[in-house]
C-alpha positions as CSV (number, residue, x, y, z in Angstrom):
1,M,0.5,15.4,-6.7
2,T,1.0,11.8,-7.6
3,S,-1.2,8.7,-7.4
4,T,-1.1,5.0,-7.9
5,S,-4.1,3.8,-9.7
6,R,-6.3,0.8,-8.7
7,R,-8.0,-2.1,-10.3
8,I,-11.8,-2.3,-9.9
9,I,-13.4,-5.7,-10.0
10,A,-17.2,-6.2,-9.6
11,Q,-18.5,-9.8,-9.8
12,R,-22.3,-10.6,-10.0
13,L,-23.0,-7.3,-8.3
14,G,-26.6,-6.6,-7.3
15,V,-28.3,-3.8,-5.4
16,T,-31.9,-4.1,-4.1
17,F,-33.3,-1.3,-2.0
18,P,-35.6,-1.8,1.0
19,D,-38.7,-1.0,-1.1
20,G,-37.9,-4.1,-3.1
21,Q,-36.6,-2.2,-6.2
22,T,-33.6,-3.9,-7.8
23,T,-31.3,-1.5,-9.5
24,L,-28.3,-3.6,-10.4
25,S,-28.3,-7.3,-11.2
26,E,-25.5,-9.8,-11.9
27,L,-23.2,-7.0,-13.0
28,D,-19.7,-8.0,-13.9
29,F,-17.0,-5.3,-14.5
30,R,-13.2,-5.1,-14.5
31,G,-11.5,-1.8,-14.7
32,E,-7.7,-1.9,-15.1
33,P,-5.3,0.4,-13.2
34,G,-5.2,3.8,-14.9
35,E,-8.0,3.0,-17.3
36,F,-10.6,5.7,-18.3
37,V,-14.1,4.1,-18.7
38,S,-17.3,5.9,-19.5
39,I,-20.7,4.5,-18.5
40,L,-23.8,5.0,-20.6
41,G,-27.3,3.7,-20.1
42,P,-31.0,4.7,-19.9
43,S,-32.0,7.3,-17.2
44,G,-32.4,5.7,-13.8
45,C,-30.9,2.4,-14.8
46,G,-28.3,2.3,-12.0
47,K,-25.2,4.0,-13.3
48,S,-25.0,6.3,-10.3
49,T,-25.7,3.4,-8.0
50,F,-22.8,1.5,-9.4
51,L,-20.5,4.5,-8.8
52,R,-21.8,4.8,-5.2
53,C,-21.0,1.1,-4.7
54,V,-17.4,1.7,-5.9
55,A,-17.1,4.7,-3.6
56,G,-18.4,2.7,-0.6
57,L,-21.5,4.9,-0.3
58,Q,-23.9,2.0,-1.2
59,E,-23.6,-1.5,0.1
60,P,-24.2,-4.2,-2.6
61,T,-26.9,-6.7,-1.8
62,T,-25.2,-9.5,-3.7
63,G,-21.9,-10.1,-5.3
64,T,-18.5,-8.7,-4.6
65,L,-16.6,-5.5,-5.4
66,L,-12.9,-4.9,-5.0
67,C,-10.8,-1.8,-5.5
68,E,-7.2,-2.7,-5.1
69,D,-3.6,-2.7,-6.4
70,D,-1.3,-5.7,-6.6
71,E,-0.4,-5.2,-2.9
72,A,-4.1,-4.9,-1.8
73,A,-3.3,-1.5,-0.3
74,A,-6.1,0.8,0.9
75,S,-7.5,3.0,-1.9
76,R,-8.3,6.7,-1.9
77,I,-11.4,7.3,-3.9
78,A,-12.7,10.8,-5.0
79,F,-16.2,11.5,-6.2
80,V,-17.3,14.4,-8.4
81,F,-21.0,15.0,-8.6
82,Q,-23.2,16.9,-11.2
83,D,-23.8,19.6,-8.6
84,P,-20.5,21.2,-7.4
85,N,-22.0,21.4,-3.9
86,L,-19.7,24.2,-2.8
87,L,-20.2,25.7,0.6
88,P,-21.4,29.3,-0.2
89,W,-19.7,30.9,2.9
90,R,-16.3,29.4,2.1
91,N,-14.0,30.8,-0.6
92,V,-12.4,28.7,-3.3
93,H,-9.3,27.8,-1.3
94,Q,-11.4,26.9,1.8
95,N,-13.7,24.7,-0.3
96,V,-10.9,22.9,-1.9
97,G,-9.1,22.3,1.4
98,L,-12.2,21.0,3.2
99,P,-11.4,17.2,2.8
100,L,-8.0,17.8,4.3
101,E,-9.6,19.7,7.3
102,L,-11.8,16.7,7.8
103,E,-8.7,14.5,7.9
104,R,-7.2,16.9,10.5
105,Q,-4.2,17.8,8.3
106,S,-2.1,20.7,9.5
107,S,-2.9,24.2,8.3
108,E,0.4,24.3,6.5
109,Q,-0.3,21.1,4.6
110,I,-3.8,22.3,3.7
111,A,-2.5,25.6,2.3
112,V,0.1,23.9,0.1
113,R,-2.0,21.0,-1.2
114,A,-5.1,23.2,-1.8
115,S,-3.0,25.7,-3.8
116,D,-1.5,22.8,-5.8
117,A,-5.0,21.4,-6.6
118,I,-6.3,24.8,-7.6
119,Q,-3.4,25.3,-10.0
120,L,-3.8,21.7,-11.3
121,V,-7.3,22.3,-12.6
122,G,-6.4,25.6,-14.4
123,L,-7.6,28.1,-11.9
124,E,-5.6,31.2,-11.0
125,Q,-4.3,31.8,-7.5
126,N,-6.2,35.1,-7.4
127,D,-9.4,33.0,-7.7
128,S,-8.7,31.4,-4.4
129,S,-10.3,34.2,-2.4
130,K,-13.5,34.2,-4.4
131,L,-16.8,32.9,-3.0
132,P,-18.9,30.4,-5.1
133,H,-21.4,33.0,-6.3
134,M,-18.6,35.0,-7.9
135,L,-17.7,32.1,-10.2
136,S,-19.1,30.8,-13.5
137,G,-20.6,27.3,-13.8
138,G,-17.4,26.1,-15.4
139,M,-15.2,27.6,-12.7
140,R,-17.4,26.1,-9.9
141,M,-17.0,22.7,-11.5
142,R,-13.2,23.2,-11.6
143,V,-13.3,23.9,-7.9
144,S,-15.3,20.8,-7.3
145,L,-12.8,18.8,-9.3
146,A,-9.9,20.4,-7.3
147,R,-11.6,19.5,-4.1
148,A,-11.7,15.9,-5.2
149,L,-8.1,15.9,-6.4
150,V,-6.6,17.5,-3.3
151,T,-6.9,14.0,-1.6
152,D,-4.5,12.6,-4.2
153,P,-6.9,9.8,-5.2
154,H,-6.2,6.4,-6.8
155,V,-9.7,6.3,-8.3
156,L,-11.7,9.2,-9.7
157,L,-15.5,8.8,-10.0
158,L,-17.5,11.4,-12.0
159,D,-21.3,11.4,-12.1
160,E,-22.4,13.6,-15.0
161,P,-20.1,16.4,-13.8
162,F,-20.5,18.6,-16.9
163,A,-24.2,18.0,-17.7
164,A,-25.3,21.5,-16.7
165,L,-22.7,23.4,-18.7
166,D,-23.0,24.9,-22.1
167,E,-21.5,22.9,-25.0
168,I,-18.3,25.0,-25.3
169,S,-17.6,24.9,-21.6
170,R,-18.3,21.1,-21.6
171,Q,-15.8,20.5,-24.4
172,M,-13.1,22.6,-22.7
173,L,-13.5,20.8,-19.5
174,N,-13.5,17.4,-21.3
175,E,-10.1,18.4,-22.8
176,E,-8.9,19.6,-19.4
177,L,-10.0,16.4,-17.7
178,L,-8.1,14.3,-20.3
179,R,-5.0,16.3,-19.7
180,L,-5.2,15.7,-15.9
181,W,-5.9,12.0,-16.4
182,Q,-2.9,11.6,-18.6
183,Q,-0.8,13.5,-16.1
184,Q,-2.1,11.8,-12.9
185,G,-3.1,8.3,-14.1
186,W,-6.1,7.7,-12.0
187,T,-8.5,4.8,-12.7
188,T,-11.5,6.8,-13.8
189,L,-15.2,5.9,-14.1
190,F,-17.3,8.6,-15.8
191,V,-21.1,8.5,-16.0
192,T,-22.7,10.5,-18.8
193,H,-25.7,10.6,-21.1
194,N,-23.6,12.3,-23.8
195,V,-22.3,9.8,-26.4
196,T,-19.9,12.3,-28.0
197,E,-18.4,13.1,-24.6
198,A,-18.0,9.4,-23.7
199,V,-16.2,8.6,-27.0
200,F,-13.9,11.6,-26.7
201,L,-12.8,10.9,-23.2
202,S,-12.6,7.2,-22.9
203,Q,-10.4,4.2,-23.5
204,R,-13.5,2.1,-23.2
205,V,-17.3,2.8,-23.2
206,I,-19.7,0.4,-21.5
207,V,-23.5,0.4,-22.1
208,M,-25.9,-0.6,-19.3
209,S,-29.4,-2.0,-19.8
210,R,-32.6,-0.8,-18.3
211,R,-33.2,-1.5,-14.6
212,P,-32.3,-4.0,-13.2
213,A,-29.1,-3.0,-15.0
214,T,-26.2,-5.1,-16.2
215,I,-23.6,-4.4,-18.8
216,I,-24.9,-5.3,-22.3
217,D,-22.2,-3.9,-24.6
218,E,-18.8,-2.3,-24.5
219,F,-16.6,-0.5,-27.0
220,A,-12.8,-0.1,-27.1
221,I,-12.0,3.5,-28.0
222,D,-8.6,3.3,-29.8
223,F,-7.9,6.9,-30.8
224,D,-4.4,8.1,-30.0
225,Q,-3.5,10.2,-27.0
226,P,-3.3,13.1,-26.4
227,R,-6.7,14.0,-28.0
228,D,-7.7,17.4,-29.1
229,A,-10.8,19.2,-30.4
230,E,-10.1,18.3,-34.0
231,L,-10.8,14.6,-33.2
232,R,-14.5,15.3,-32.9
233,G,-14.6,16.3,-36.6
234,T,-13.0,13.1,-38.1
235,P,-15.0,10.4,-39.9
236,A,-13.6,7.7,-37.5
237,F,-14.9,9.6,-34.5
238,A,-18.3,10.0,-36.2
239,E,-18.5,6.3,-37.0
240,T,-17.6,5.3,-33.4
241,T,-20.1,7.7,-32.0
242,R,-22.8,6.2,-34.4
243,R,-22.0,2.6,-33.2
244,V,-22.2,3.6,-29.5
245,S,-25.4,5.5,-30.1
246,A,-27.0,2.5,-31.8
247,A,-26.1,0.4,-28.8
248,L,-27.6,2.9,-26.4
249,R,-30.8,3.2,-28.4
250,G,-31.0,-0.6,-28.2
251,A,-30.6,-0.5,-24.4
252,M,-33.5,1.9,-24.2
253,S,-35.9,-0.1,-26.4
């Protein structure tokens, strides 16, 4: 699998729903090709709405949003949600291959690309025949991630994908996601409420205000790559986490 990442540019982006509720207002954002950006903010402020706008699932009311490369080629965007949303009657291989079925790819292409995606996220090929109820929470999330990656995306959007997992599983999947990002180079937007997770994963962390949300602070995260579990125990990591947490508390006040 290979991908060419995309630049994401939002200018004065706003979203107002039919009931008159404004979720995003005058939001400006620029994500560079291959950048990993985490998004923090108060609950319900519009983080997920912003991802939905980038994915083309929500039409902005005002402003502009572009997802492009230098040649303005069409972008493939993959979205990973908090709930894996696996079809219970389909096994792992069939769930992962579903996006390719919807694209009417050949059965041969689906078989190869689904197997590649399953291997990419660290699942064994003997997991391919298992149904979702036979998998742990962490394994189900790996399947959800493989289903997104099977499309060979330019942009990867993740909306609190590890929120329901225990702490050790979350940390392991954080490390796995970083490995995949370094290998594949997608432009990545990651919504989370976990400051430690955001600092560990990201090159940049942005903090959004209460609704109607805009970006009120951002932090460059300059720790070297690749990162491992030991980073979380360093004084520099603790200090960065403290500063980001203070900004998030300010956004909630």
